[in-house]
N, CA, C and O atoms as a DFTB+ gen file, in Angstrom:
832 C
 N C O
     1  1     188.550     101.773     157.410
     2  2     189.031     101.534     158.690
     3  2     189.903     100.219     158.748
     4  3     189.675      99.218     158.067
     5  1     191.006     100.369     159.717
     6  2     191.734      99.037     159.964
     7  2     191.030      97.919     160.508
     8  3     190.110      98.079     161.311
     9  1     191.405      96.811     160.122
    10  2     190.453      95.667     160.676
    11  2     189.119      95.632     160.152
    12  3     188.306      94.763     160.468
    13  1     188.873      96.627     159.304
    14  2     187.234      96.463     159.081
    15  2     187.298      95.281     157.930
    16  3     188.282      94.644     157.555
    17  1     185.831      95.190     157.461
    18  2     185.504      94.244     156.194
    19  2     185.817      94.857     154.861
    20  3     185.025      95.613     154.297
    21  1     187.097      94.489     154.318
    22  2     187.187      95.100     153.094
    23  2     186.415      94.400     151.841
    24  3     186.650      94.684     150.667
    25  1     185.563      93.546     152.227
    26  2     184.723      93.075     151.121
    27  2     183.752      94.077     150.836
    28  3     183.231      93.986     149.724
    29  1     183.333      95.136     151.667
    30  2     181.970      96.042     151.445
    31  2     182.364      97.020     150.274
    32  3     183.456      97.588     150.290
    33  1     181.505      97.195     149.317
    34  2     181.930      98.357     148.135
    35  2     181.042      99.383     148.218
    36  3     179.900      99.248     147.780
    37  1     181.445     100.467     148.761
    38  2     180.728     101.514     149.002
    39  2     180.223     102.365     147.643
    40  3     179.580     103.414     147.687
    41  1     180.586     101.791     146.635
    42  2     180.281     102.810     145.275
    43  2     178.859     102.337     144.970
    44  3     178.225     101.384     145.422
    45  1     178.474     103.469     143.894
    46  2     177.058     103.488     143.500
    47  2     177.125     102.116     142.471
    48  3     178.068     101.740     141.775
    49  1     175.994     101.614     142.615
    50  2     175.849     100.400     141.605
    51  2     175.518     101.157     140.261
    52  3     174.926     102.237     140.254
    53  1     175.918     100.548     139.201
    54  2     175.825     100.832     137.801
    55  2     175.072      99.815     137.169
    56  3     175.323      98.634     137.408
    57  1     174.178     100.148     136.392
    58  2     173.254      99.350     135.627
    59  2     173.982      98.655     134.397
    60  3     174.511      99.406     133.578
    61  1     174.049      97.327     134.209
    62  2     174.796      96.828     133.043
    63  2     173.842      96.422     132.117
    64  3     172.702      96.126     132.476
    65  1     174.233      96.380     130.867
    66  2     173.569      96.240     129.650
    67  2     172.754      94.985     130.043
    68  3     173.308      94.030     130.587
    69  1     171.375      94.999     129.748
    70  2     170.422      93.422     129.660
    71  2     170.266      93.321     131.114
    72  3     169.878      92.217     131.497
    73  1     170.506      94.349     132.162
    74  2     170.002      94.018     133.484
    75  2     168.608      94.493     133.839
    76  3     168.467      95.708     133.981
    77  1     167.580      93.718     133.999
    78  2     166.233      94.152     133.910
    79  2     165.819      94.637     135.409
    80  3     164.714      95.121     135.654
    81  1     167.037      94.412     136.567
    82  2     166.752      94.678     137.692
    83  2     167.019      96.199     138.107
    84  3     166.708      96.751     139.162
    85  1     167.680      96.729     136.989
    86  2     168.219      98.219     137.074
    87  2     166.967      99.027     137.061
    88  3     166.014      98.742     136.336
    89  1     166.988     100.012     137.855
    90  2     166.005     101.176     137.728
    91  2     165.775     101.893     136.396
    92  3     166.709     102.294     135.700
    93  1     164.553     102.026     136.093
    94  2     164.262     102.842     134.949
    95  2     163.670     104.041     135.069
    96  3     162.979     104.099     136.087
    97  1     163.674     105.135     134.347
    98  2     162.935     106.257     134.374
    99  2     161.716     106.064     133.312
   100  3     161.950     105.761     132.142
   101  1     160.546     106.240     133.754
   102  2     159.245     106.318     133.043
   103  2     158.451     107.480     133.434
   104  3     157.509     107.413     134.224
   105  1     158.895     108.660     132.799
   106  2     158.044     109.831     132.821
   107  2     156.599     109.592     132.285
   108  3     156.405     108.952     131.252
   109  1     155.420     110.225     133.156
   110  2     154.094     110.111     132.677
   111  2     153.703     111.071     131.750
   112  3     153.902     112.275     131.909
   113  1     152.993     110.429     130.503
   114  2     152.556     111.362     129.519
   115  2     151.507     112.421     130.206
   116  3     150.720     112.201     131.127
   117  1     151.711     113.517     129.550
   118  2     150.607     114.364     130.209
   119  2     149.411     114.318     129.301
   120  3     149.548     114.168     128.087
   121  1     148.072     114.463     129.962
   122  2     146.969     114.373     129.198
   123  2     146.751     115.494     128.470
   124  3     147.131     116.612     128.818
   125  1     145.977     115.176     127.173
   126  2     145.772     116.214     125.885
   127  2     144.468     116.465     126.130
   128  3     143.615     115.635     125.814
   129  1     144.114     117.762     126.784
   130  2     142.926     118.407     126.855
   131  2     142.242     118.448     125.649
   132  3     141.041     118.191     125.737
   133  1     142.743     118.737     124.386
   134  2     142.295     118.856     123.333
   135  2     141.773     117.642     122.524
   136  3     140.926     117.723     121.635
   137  1     142.399     116.474     122.954
   138  2     142.151     114.896     122.491
   139  2     140.622     114.884     123.232
   140  3     139.632     114.672     122.532
   141  1     140.499     115.107     124.592
   142  2     139.636     114.836     125.130
   143  2     138.152     115.722     124.932
   144  3     137.024     115.295     125.182
   145  1     138.517     117.071     124.412
   146  2     137.426     117.629     123.886
   147  2     136.994     117.121     122.643
   148  3     135.780     116.972     122.504
   149  1     137.870     116.777     121.561
   150  2     137.623     116.551     120.392
   151  2     136.670     115.294     120.537
   152  3     135.655     115.207     119.845
   153  1     137.025     114.324     121.457
   154  2     136.153     112.957     121.534
   155  2     134.883     113.363     122.302
   156  3     134.033     112.481     122.427
   157  1     134.641     114.529     122.815
   158  2     133.372     114.818     123.716
   159  2     132.539     115.403     122.500
   160  3     131.364     115.062     122.362
   161  1     133.184     116.338     121.562
   162  2     132.171     116.744     120.655
   163  2     131.942     115.930     119.660
   164  3     130.830     116.016     119.139
   165  1     132.910     114.926     119.123
   166  2     132.344     113.805     118.380
   167  2     131.312     113.155     118.681
   168  3     130.384     113.024     117.883
   169  1     131.306     112.612     119.953
   170  2     130.241     111.848     120.582
   171  2     129.029     112.687     120.537
   172  3     127.968     112.188     120.162
   173  1     129.109     113.964     120.902
   174  2     127.858     114.624     120.570
   175  2     127.508     114.982     119.226
   176  3     126.297     115.090     119.031
   177  1     128.178     115.168     118.367
   178  2     127.599     115.040     116.907
   179  2     127.034     113.811     116.504
   180  3     126.113     113.843     115.688
   181  1     127.474     112.640     116.986
   182  2     126.826     111.207     116.678
   183  2     125.421     111.321     117.278
   184  3     124.391     111.110     116.636
   185  1     125.474     111.681     118.589
   186  2     124.153     111.800     119.143
   187  2     123.119     112.695     118.612
   188  3     121.918     112.425     118.656
   189  1     123.739     114.049     117.978
   190  2     122.771     114.918     117.478
   191  2     122.382     114.271     115.993
   192  3     121.234     114.322     115.551
   193  1     123.399     113.706     115.345
   194  2     122.786     113.176     114.090
   195  2     121.705     112.102     114.140
   196  3     120.760     112.035     113.355
   197  1     121.938     111.308     115.105
   198  2     120.855     110.244     115.644
   199  2     119.554     110.776     115.936
   200  3     118.504     110.208     115.635
   201  1     119.651     111.960     116.573
   202  2     118.382     112.499     117.081
   203  2     117.591     113.175     115.729
   204  3     116.370     113.128     115.575
   205  1     118.499     113.781     114.832
   206  2     117.973     114.365     113.551
   207  2     117.410     113.296     112.711
   208  3     116.387     113.497     112.056
   209  1     118.091     112.058     112.697
   210  2     117.267     111.049     111.850
   211  2     116.097     110.545     112.230
   212  3     115.192     110.286     111.437
   213  1     116.025     110.336     113.737
   214  2     114.870     109.944     114.225
   215  2     113.756     111.051     114.171
   216  3     112.579     110.721     114.026
   217  1     114.116     112.311     114.285
   218  2     113.033     113.400     114.307
   219  2     112.578     113.419     112.529
   220  3     111.435     113.762     112.225
   221  1     113.432     113.081     111.616
   222  2     113.193     113.228     110.289
   223  2     112.348     111.876     109.925
   224  3     111.621     111.971     108.937
   225  1     112.363     110.956     110.438
   226  2     111.874     109.635     110.071
   227  2     110.281     109.925     110.739
   228  3     109.302     109.452     110.161
   229  1     110.146     110.650     111.859
   230  2     109.127     110.639     112.761
   231  2     108.181     111.670     112.014
   232  3     106.971     111.457     112.087
   233  1     108.578     112.635     111.387
   234  2     108.033     113.723     110.630
   235  2     107.412     113.115     109.377
   236  3     106.207     113.286     109.195
   237  1     108.203     112.354     108.415
   238  2     107.904     111.792     107.520
   239  2     106.640     110.940     107.811
   240  3     105.578     111.101     107.210
   241  1     106.874     109.896     108.919
   242  2     105.712     109.190     109.117
   243  2     104.509     109.748     109.431
   244  3     103.433     109.311     109.024
   245  1     104.674     110.878     110.275
   246  2     103.443     111.597     110.398
   247  2     102.587     112.357     109.293
   248  3     101.386     112.621     109.336
   249  1     103.557     112.656     108.241
   250  2     103.134     112.966     107.129
   251  2     102.304     112.081     106.353
   252  3     101.302     112.482     105.760
   253  1     102.767     110.679     106.342
   254  2     102.196     109.843     105.548
   255  2     100.760     109.391     106.370
   256  3      99.736     109.123     105.742
   257  1     100.830     109.348     107.743
   258  2      99.614     109.115     108.381
   259  2      98.477     109.940     108.122
   260  3      97.310     109.551     108.133
   261  1      98.994     111.436     107.820
   262  2      98.004     112.399     107.878
   263  2      97.457     112.429     106.407
   264  3      96.381     112.989     106.194
   265  1      98.127     111.875     105.439
   266  2      97.919     111.892     103.991
   267  2      96.597     111.107     103.677
   268  3      96.101     110.183     104.322
   269  1      96.143     111.714     102.510
   270  2      94.865     110.913     101.857
   271  2      95.147     110.429     100.550
   272  3      96.130     110.836      99.930
   273  1      94.354     109.589     100.085
   274  2      94.608     108.981      98.602
   275  2      94.401     110.125      97.531
   276  3      95.162     110.321      96.584
   277  1      93.222     110.876      97.827
   278  2      93.164     112.178      96.743
   279  2      94.228     112.996      97.014
   280  3      94.641     113.460      95.951
   281  1      94.980     113.457      98.132
   282  2      95.887     114.429      98.272
   283  2      97.104     113.917      97.886
   284  3      97.975     114.714      97.539
   285  1      97.398     112.363      97.879
   286  2      98.627     111.751      97.471
   287  2      98.385     111.980      95.745
   288  3      99.414     112.238      95.120
   289  1      97.370     111.917      95.123
   290  2      97.286     111.889      93.632
   291  2      97.534     113.751      93.487
   292  3      98.286     114.186      92.616
   293  1      97.059     114.358      94.111
   294  2      97.224     115.794      93.983
   295  2      98.541     116.445      94.060
   296  3      98.793     117.536      93.548
   297  1      99.626     115.494      94.937
   298  2     100.930     115.915      95.061
   299  2     101.440     115.555      93.859
   300  3     102.045     116.424      93.233
   301  1     101.315     114.272      93.309
   302  2     101.811     113.675      92.213
   303  2     101.594     114.677      91.003
   304  3     102.519     115.061      90.288
   305  1     100.196     115.077      90.845
   306  2      99.985     116.218      89.688
   307  2     100.932     117.282      89.966
   308  3     101.611     117.631      89.000
   309  1     101.141     117.910      91.135
   310  2     101.642     119.071      91.244
   311  2     103.182     118.834      91.001
   312  3     103.824     119.824      90.651
   313  1     103.817     117.695      91.139
   314  2     105.153     117.343      91.002
   315  2     105.629     117.081      89.617
   316  3     106.794     117.147      89.224
   317  1     104.378     116.721      88.807
   318  2     104.493     115.983      87.549
   319  2     105.405     114.901      87.387
   320  3     106.237     114.785      86.487
   321  1     105.159     114.032      88.431
   322  2     105.967     112.804      88.567
   323  2     105.498     111.697      87.659
   324  3     104.316     111.352      87.661
   325  1     106.358     111.159      86.920
   326  2     106.070     110.091      86.057
   327  2     105.921     108.998      86.733
   328  3     106.651     108.770      87.698
   329  1     104.776     107.981      86.274
   330  2     104.423     106.948      87.094
   331  2     103.621     105.854      86.337
   332  3     103.054     106.229      85.311
   333  1     103.505     104.641      86.678
   334  2     102.837     103.444      86.079
   335  2     101.713     103.401      86.924
   336  3     101.874     103.398      88.144
   337  1     100.438     103.362      86.346
   338  2      99.104     103.415      86.912
   339  2      98.450     102.082      86.597
   340  3      98.114     101.871      85.432
   341  1      98.246     101.194      87.501
   342  2      97.646      99.786      87.144
   343  2      96.143     100.370      87.543
   344  3      95.883     101.160      88.451
   345  1      95.189      99.724      86.557
   346  2      93.637     100.015      87.041
   347  2      92.957      98.717      87.299
   348  3      93.562      97.686      87.007
   349  1      91.870      98.661      87.770
   350  2      90.938      97.493      87.945
   351  2      90.359      96.826      86.976
   352  3      89.768      95.773      87.218
   353  1      90.455      97.420      85.544
   354  2      89.970      96.698      84.633
   355  2      91.109      96.066      83.678
   356  3      90.928      95.783      82.494
   357  1      92.349      95.889      84.416
   358  2      93.070      95.398      83.772
   359  2      94.094      95.953      82.799
   360  3      94.909      95.250      82.201
   361  1      93.988      97.249      82.690
   362  2      94.953      98.028      81.801
   363  2      95.948      98.831      82.777
   364  3      95.722      99.114      83.953
   365  1      96.932      99.092      82.139
   366  2      98.054      99.925      82.669
   367  2      98.678     101.109      81.705
   368  3      99.223     100.990      80.608
   369  1      98.443     102.161      82.397
   370  2      98.919     103.498      81.894
   371  2     100.572     103.943      82.411
   372  3     100.988     103.619      83.523
   373  1     101.197     104.528      81.667
   374  2     102.531     105.092      81.970
   375  2     102.526     106.648      81.579
   376  3     102.442     107.004      80.403
   377  1     102.612     107.440      82.522
   378  2     102.786     108.901      82.304
   379  2     102.636     109.845      83.543
   380  3     102.880     109.492      84.697
   381  1     102.255     110.946      83.212
   382  2     102.017     111.957      84.314
   383  2     100.733     112.245      84.566
   384  3     100.002     112.472      83.602
   385  1     100.183     112.295      85.952
   386  2      98.846     112.886      86.402
   387  2      98.857     114.363      86.156
   388  3      99.560     115.228      86.677
   389  1      97.817     114.468      85.145
   390  2      97.812     116.075      84.864
   391  2      96.944     117.012      85.616
   392  3      97.339     118.101      86.032
   393  1      95.645     116.506      85.787
   394  2      94.874     117.060      86.619
   395  2      94.027     116.001      87.611
   396  3      93.896     114.789      87.439
   397  1      93.498     116.817      88.688
   398  2      92.895     115.908      89.731
   399  2      91.402     116.675      90.114
   400  3      91.263     117.816      90.553
   401  1      90.292     115.624      89.787
   402  2      89.260     116.267      90.308
   403  2      88.667     115.523      91.432
   404  3      89.397     114.651      91.903
   405  1      87.487     115.677      91.974
   406  2      86.890     115.147      93.316
   407  2      87.005     113.399      93.199
   408  3      87.371     112.654      94.108
   409  1      86.647     113.057      92.028
   410  2      86.605     111.413      91.761
   411  2      87.311     110.940      90.616
   412  3      87.162     109.772      90.258
   413  1      88.086     111.747      89.983
   414  2      89.015     111.479      88.702
   415  2      90.151     111.987      88.553
   416  3      90.425     113.030      89.146
   417  1      91.055     111.366      87.734
   418  2      92.201     112.271      87.407
   419  2      92.603     112.183      85.713
   420  3      92.036     111.316      85.047
   421  1      93.307     112.839      85.241
   422  2      93.425     112.989      83.791
   423  2      94.976     112.438      83.820
   424  3      95.784     112.904      84.624
   425  1      95.278     111.550      83.006
   426  2      97.010     111.319      82.665
   427  2      97.180     111.551      81.204
   428  3      96.533     111.129      80.246
   429  1      98.336     112.419      81.289
   430  2      99.061     112.388      80.159
   431  2      99.967     111.354      79.799
   432  3     101.046     111.373      80.391
   433  1      99.758     110.376      78.886
   434  2     100.778     109.292      78.756
   435  2     102.013     109.550      77.944
   436  3     102.182     110.487      77.163
   437  1     102.773     108.677      78.212
   438  2     104.230     108.861      77.541
   439  2     103.851     108.637      75.895
   440  3     104.711     109.029      75.105
   441  1     102.851     108.146      75.440
   442  2     102.725     108.014      73.915
   443  2     101.843     109.056      73.294
   444  3     101.441     109.053      72.130
   445  1     101.596     109.939      74.212
   446  2     101.043     111.452      73.648
   447  2      99.471     111.370      73.976
   448  3      98.777     112.333      73.651
   449  1      98.892     110.283      74.594
   450  2      97.447     110.377      74.603
   451  2      97.024     111.048      75.793
   452  3      97.819     111.630      76.531
   453  1      95.646     110.974      76.022
   454  2      95.031     111.814      77.229
   455  2      93.921     110.844      77.945
   456  3      92.856     110.628      77.367
   457  1      94.160     110.369      79.000
   458  2      93.118     109.508      79.579
   459  2      92.388     110.166      80.843
   460  3      92.945     110.953      81.609
   461  1      91.248     109.793      80.936
   462  2      90.452     110.204      81.982
   463  2      90.020     108.742      82.908
   464  3      89.464     107.737      82.465
   465  1      90.380     108.951      84.020
   466  2      90.311     107.588      85.016
   467  2      89.875     108.182      86.346
   468  3      90.286     109.135      87.008
   469  1      88.660     107.074      86.550
   470  2      87.985     107.318      87.787
   471  2      89.080     107.028      89.016
   472  3      89.870     106.113      88.783
   473  1      89.182     107.571      90.035
   474  2      90.077     107.440      91.271
   475  2      89.777     106.081      91.656
   476  3      90.753     105.412      91.994
   477  1      88.651     105.527      91.680
   478  2      88.359     104.119      92.218
   479  2      88.808     103.149      91.273
   480  3      88.873     101.964      91.599
   481  1      89.100     103.510      90.217
   482  2      89.580     102.398      88.965
   483  2      91.280     102.341      89.273
   484  3      92.029     101.465      88.841
   485  1      91.616     103.311      89.990
   486  2      93.213     102.903      90.032
   487  2      93.631     101.864      91.313
   488  3      93.346     101.893      92.510
   489  1      94.265     101.139      90.669
   490  2      94.548      99.903      91.705
   491  2      96.039     100.002      92.340
   492  3      96.342      99.463      93.405
   493  1      96.876     100.722      91.586
   494  2      98.324     100.936      92.170
   495  2      98.760     102.020      91.455
   496  3      98.211     102.302      90.390
   497  1      99.921     102.849      92.008
   498  2     100.648     103.841      91.472
   499  2     102.010     103.529      91.707
   500  3     102.359     103.503      92.887
   501  1     102.898     103.273      90.787
   502  2     104.278     103.071      90.972
   503  2     105.179     104.217      90.308
   504  3     105.203     104.341      89.083
   505  1     105.855     104.977      91.081
   506  2     106.758     106.036      90.756
   507  2     107.962     105.444      90.124
   508  3     108.605     104.502      90.587
   509  1     108.265     106.240      88.758
   510  2     109.601     105.943      88.346
   511  2     110.687     105.943      89.067
   512  3     110.630     106.804      89.945
   513  1     111.832     105.226      89.064
   514  2     113.006     105.373      89.939
   515  2     113.551     106.638      90.145
   516  3     113.546     107.413      89.189
   517  1     113.976     106.961      91.112
   518  2     114.331     108.305      91.405
   519  2     113.563     109.580      91.828
   520  3     113.996     110.666      92.214
   521  1     112.060     109.051      91.612
   522  2     111.120     110.158      91.960
   523  2     110.980     110.222      93.376
   524  3     110.990     109.304      94.196
   525  1     110.825     111.646      93.561
   526  2     110.448     112.005      94.995
   527  2     108.850     111.379      95.534
   528  3     107.760     111.353      94.961
   529  1     109.267     110.939      96.812
   530  2     107.879     110.400      97.322
   531  2     106.871     111.254      97.642
   532  3     107.234     112.279      98.219
   533  1     105.490     111.100      97.393
   534  2     104.561     112.000      97.824
   535  2     104.188     111.675      99.167
   536  3     104.360     110.596      99.733
   537  1     103.644     112.746      99.635
   538  2     102.892     112.349     101.112
   539  2     101.381     112.443     101.207
   540  3     100.733     111.772     102.011
   541  1     100.820     113.349     100.309
   542  2      99.286     112.950     100.491
   543  2      98.674     114.417     101.334
   544  3      97.892     114.218     102.264
   545  1      98.969     115.549     101.058
   546  2      98.597     116.564     101.543
   547  2      97.236     116.829     101.474
   548  3      96.580     116.134     100.698
   549  1      96.505     117.941     102.314
   550  2      95.218     118.422     102.014
   551  2      95.105     118.950     100.491
   552  3      96.051     119.538      99.966
   553  1      93.946     118.715      99.848
   554  2      93.546     119.335      98.711
   555  2      92.475     120.349      98.755
   556  3      91.850     120.657      99.769
   557  1      92.303     120.874      97.499
   558  2      91.570     122.075      97.242
   559  2      89.964     121.657      97.661
   560  3      89.634     120.473      97.714
   561  1      89.214     122.522      97.889
   562  2      87.541     122.019      98.034
   563  2      87.118     122.315      96.790
   564  3      87.775     122.891      95.923
   565  1      85.957     121.896      96.707
   566  2      85.197     121.957      95.472
   567  2      85.670     121.746      94.036
   568  3      85.512     122.481      93.060
   569  1      86.331     120.483      94.145
   570  2      86.798     119.879      92.843
   571  2      85.627     119.282      92.037
   572  3      84.645     118.743      92.548
   573  1      85.859     119.451      90.636
   574  2      84.803     118.945      89.849
   575  2      84.734     117.508      89.841
   576  3      85.679     116.777      90.137
   577  1      83.478     117.088      89.459
   578  2      83.214     115.601      89.454
   579  2      83.377     115.128      88.231
   580  3      83.379     115.918      87.287
   581  1      83.554     113.647      88.013
   582  2      83.582     113.156      86.663
   583  2      82.418     113.327      86.049
   584  3      82.577     113.387      84.830
   585  1      81.236     113.438      86.411
   586  2      80.145     113.591      85.590
   587  2      80.194     114.984      85.045
   588  3      80.000     115.265      83.862
   589  1      80.510     115.962      86.142
   590  2      80.489     117.578      85.579
   591  2      81.641     117.641      84.462
   592  3      81.604     118.568      83.652
   593  1      82.489     116.845      84.407
   594  2      83.733     117.147      83.515
   595  2      83.246     116.677      82.258
   596  3      83.421     117.291      81.206
   597  1      82.608     115.547      82.363
   598  2      82.038     114.794      81.041
   599  2      80.953     115.774      80.430
   600  3      80.852     115.945      79.215
   601  1      80.171     116.386      81.339
   602  2      79.069     117.188      80.689
   603  2      79.693     118.468      80.155
   604  3      79.001     119.048      79.317
   605  1      80.556     118.884      80.385
   606  2      81.580     120.104      79.972
   607  2      81.857     119.702      78.574
   608  3      81.535     120.383      77.600
   609  1      82.611     118.300      78.511
   610  2      82.951     117.661      77.324
   611  2      82.009     117.922      76.240
   612  3      82.253     118.572      75.223
   613  1      80.756     117.277      76.593
   614  2      79.837     117.041      75.806
   615  2      79.452     118.166      74.927
   616  3      78.997     117.925      73.809
   617  1      79.604     119.385      75.355
   618  2      79.334     120.531      74.711
   619  2      79.932     120.607      73.394
   620  3      79.350     121.256      72.524
   621  1      81.272     119.889      73.088
   622  2      81.771     120.108      71.800
   623  2      81.596     118.671      71.129
   624  3      81.954     118.523      69.961
   625  1      81.114     117.737      71.766
   626  2      80.629     116.311      71.058
   627  2      81.977     115.637      70.705
   628  3      82.108     115.368      69.510
   629  1      83.100     115.283      71.603
   630  2      84.564     115.021      71.046
   631  2      84.422     113.568      70.767
   632  3      83.559     112.920      71.359
   633  1      85.092     113.106      70.039
   634  2      85.299     111.670      69.753
   635  2      86.166     111.023      71.064
   636  3      87.119     111.664      71.507
   637  1      85.839     109.904      71.576
   638  2      86.459     109.355      72.717
   639  2      86.396     107.758      72.623
   640  3      85.544     107.202      71.929
   641  1      87.215     107.157      73.259
   642  2      87.131     105.517      73.523
   643  2      86.860     105.440      75.091
   644  3      87.408     106.044      76.013
   645  1      85.878     104.538      75.091
   646  2      85.491     104.089      76.630
   647  2      86.002     102.689      76.809
   648  3      85.667     101.706      76.148
   649  1      86.861     102.739      77.798
   650  2      87.331     101.208      77.972
   651  2      86.499     100.377      78.867
   652  3      86.031     100.963      79.843
   653  1      86.242      99.202      78.729
   654  2      85.512      98.577      79.508
   655  2      86.261      97.123      80.020
   656  3      87.349      96.802      79.544
   657  1      85.644      96.375      80.924
   658  2      86.344      95.053      81.339
   659  2      86.389      94.192      80.165
   660  3      85.589      94.278      79.234
   661  1      87.392      93.322      80.240
   662  2      87.596      92.260      79.225
   663  2      88.583      92.474      78.053
   664  3      88.930      91.699      77.161
   665  1      88.959      93.844      78.335
   666  2      89.863      94.117      77.212
   667  2      89.520      94.777      76.155
   668  3      90.300      95.171      75.288
   669  1      88.096      94.960      76.179
   670  2      87.192      95.854      74.885
   671  2      86.860      97.112      75.066
   672  3      86.816      97.636      76.180
   673  1      86.638      97.613      74.141
   674  2      86.379      99.193      74.261
   675  2      85.425      99.695      73.478
   676  3      85.133      99.020      72.491
   677  1      84.804     100.801      73.670
   678  2      83.610     101.366      72.593
   679  2      84.094     102.890      72.354
   680  3      84.159     103.799      73.181
   681  1      84.390     102.899      71.074
   682  2      84.756     104.081      70.216
   683  2      83.728     104.833      69.724
   684  3      83.072     104.307      68.825
   685  1      83.352     106.167      70.161
   686  2      82.270     106.946      69.445
   687  2      82.436     108.251      69.774
   688  3      83.518     108.715      70.134
   689  1      81.119     109.061      69.641
   690  2      81.202     110.499      69.863
   691  2      80.427     110.617      70.923
   692  3      79.409     109.934      71.036
   693  1      80.782     111.439      71.771
   694  2      80.066     111.858      73.202
   695  2      78.831     112.622      72.848
   696  3      79.043     113.692      72.278
   697  1      77.592     112.299      73.066
   698  2      76.690     113.127      72.627
   699  2      75.973     113.809      73.865
   700  3      75.400     114.881      73.670
   701  1      75.976     113.193      75.236
   702  2      75.436     113.856      76.032
   703  2      75.595     112.978      77.422
   704  3      75.917     111.790      77.403
   705  1      75.344     113.666      78.541
   706  2      75.707     112.926      79.893
   707  2      74.296     112.976      80.546
   708  3      73.565     113.965      80.515
   709  1      74.019     111.855      81.110
   710  2      72.798     111.920      81.946
   711  2      73.162     111.353      83.623
   712  3      74.302     111.137      84.035
   713  1      72.119     111.217      84.279
   714  2      72.458     110.812      85.702
   715  2      72.920     109.643      85.898
   716  3      72.179     108.719      86.233
   717  1      74.255     109.496      85.714
   718  2      75.214     108.180      86.166
   719  2      75.429     107.589      84.671
   720  3      75.881     106.444      84.684
   721  1      75.230     108.062      83.565
   722  2      75.577     107.343      82.222
   723  2      75.922     108.459      81.111
   724  3      75.627     109.648      81.235
   725  1      76.497     107.974      80.162
   726  2      76.737     108.837      78.894
   727  2      75.899     108.087      77.729
   728  3      75.344     106.989      77.701
   729  1      76.034     109.119      76.785
   730  2      75.376     108.495      75.365
   731  2      76.439     108.794      74.429
   732  3      76.908     109.927      74.326
   733  1      76.905     107.612      73.612
   734  2      77.736     107.689      72.726
   735  2      77.106     107.320      71.290
   736  3      76.274     106.436      71.083
   737  1      77.691     108.201      70.329
   738  2      77.217     107.925      68.979
   739  2      78.213     107.058      68.107
   740  3      79.305     107.507      67.761
   741  1      77.803     105.875      67.792
   742  2      79.079     105.073      67.096
   743  2      78.905     105.205      65.713
   744  3      77.735     105.287      65.341
   745  1      79.805     105.248      64.840
   746  2      79.972     105.600      63.693
   747  2      79.525     104.507      62.925
   748  3      79.574     103.409      63.479
   749  1      79.003     104.578      61.512
   750  2      78.499     103.560      60.760
   751  2      77.475     103.943      59.726
   752  3      77.054     105.096      59.625
   753  1      77.087     102.948      58.963
   754  2      76.157     103.265      58.000
   755  2      75.030     102.196      58.254
   756  3      75.165     100.982      58.096
   757  1      73.814     102.897      58.705
   758  2      73.608     103.783      59.661
   759  2      74.572     103.839      61.010
   760  3      75.046     102.807      61.484
   761  1      74.798     105.055      61.539
   762  2      75.221     105.150      62.947
   763  2      74.376     104.346      63.774
   764  3      73.324     103.885      63.333
   765  1      74.828     104.118      65.123
   766  2      74.048     103.593      66.176
   767  2      74.539     104.051      67.515
   768  3      75.721     104.377      67.633
   769  1      73.711     104.099      68.540
   770  2      73.845     104.678      69.759
   771  2      74.221     103.634      70.980
   772  3      73.578     102.590      71.085
   773  1      75.192     103.925      71.818
   774  2      75.617     103.258      72.802
   775  2      75.291     104.058      74.239
   776  3      75.349     105.286      74.308
   777  1      74.957     103.241      75.329
   778  2      74.840     104.031      76.517
   779  2      75.739     103.356      77.673
   780  3      75.625     102.165      77.965
   781  1      76.493     104.090      78.196
   782  2      77.745     103.462      79.198
   783  2      77.563     104.073      80.518
   784  3      77.442     105.291      80.650
   785  1      77.541     103.274      81.466
   786  2      77.368     103.888      82.891
   787  2      78.769     104.301      83.213
   788  3      79.826     103.718      82.970
   789  1      78.497     105.639      83.920
   790  2      79.765     106.222      84.717
   791  2      79.857     105.489      86.128
   792  3      79.003     105.543      87.013
   793  1      80.965     104.851      86.158
   794  2      80.990     103.953      87.441
   795  2      82.577     103.866      88.181
   796  3      83.473     104.652      87.869
   797  1      82.691     103.122      88.879
   798  2      83.982     102.758      89.766
   799  2      85.040     102.480      88.747
   800  3      86.178     102.847      89.039
   801  1      84.837     101.866      87.551
   802  2      85.932     101.607      86.686
   803  2      86.170     102.456      85.444
   804  3      86.917     102.023      84.567
   805  1      85.621     103.555      85.328
   806  2      85.434     104.413      84.424
   807  2      87.015     104.761      83.822
   808  3      87.914     105.239      84.514
   809  1      87.115     104.445      82.541
   810  2      88.463     104.833      82.026
   811  2      88.268     105.186      80.448
   812  3      87.884     104.359      79.622
   813  1      88.544     106.346      80.199
   814  2      88.310     107.140      78.999
   815  2      89.333     107.401      78.209
   816  3      90.236     108.029      78.761
   817  1      89.525     107.078      76.893
   818  2      90.515     107.818      76.126
   819  2      90.064     109.033      75.316
   820  3      89.046     108.952      74.629
   821  1      90.772     110.135      75.371
   822  2      90.372     111.119      74.618
   823  2      90.985     111.324      73.374
   824  3      92.164     111.673      73.321
   825  1      90.260     111.131      72.294
   826  2      91.067     110.778      71.017
   827  2      91.192     112.162      70.003
   828  3      91.864     112.286      68.979
   829  1      90.369     113.064      70.619
   830  2      90.326     114.192      69.676
   831  2      91.530     115.131      70.082
   832  3      91.741     116.170      69.456
């Protein structure tokens, strides 16, 4: 227009390289529903795993709390677990608990021996590395007693070694079983007789 201001430029502005004031396009990224679902499932799996571990620990703790010493020994006998058994008379056995009575166990030692041990003579049982832990479930009723088992053995008058405190022992032939004691025939010329009480620390090696 004549007489107008020629200094006004009506053309559209163009962005120059390096011009930060120029308008920029920034399209928004669409949300990925699968990513959200994966995250949700993953968090749920973690929660479920934590609950499962907690439930397993609770069940294991409950089993231990309901277990008994006799039941524990019974479990070890059934699984043939190799163990180190410390006794109250200062001796140590290494082997497998073979049988369990109401107040005794028999141990098959790693050296090939057989030992009868009063349950009250056991001061500790340590399982070999890698052995599954036992829980001590309920046992059978009417298990034989130590006295009953010895009376049964006395029928054949087997040789045996009766371990006593102080690291000493008595070796002889089992001749009979009384009320709370046994009679042993000790070899010699002439032979002699020993009487040993059946007590809380009873430990007998069966040599026959």
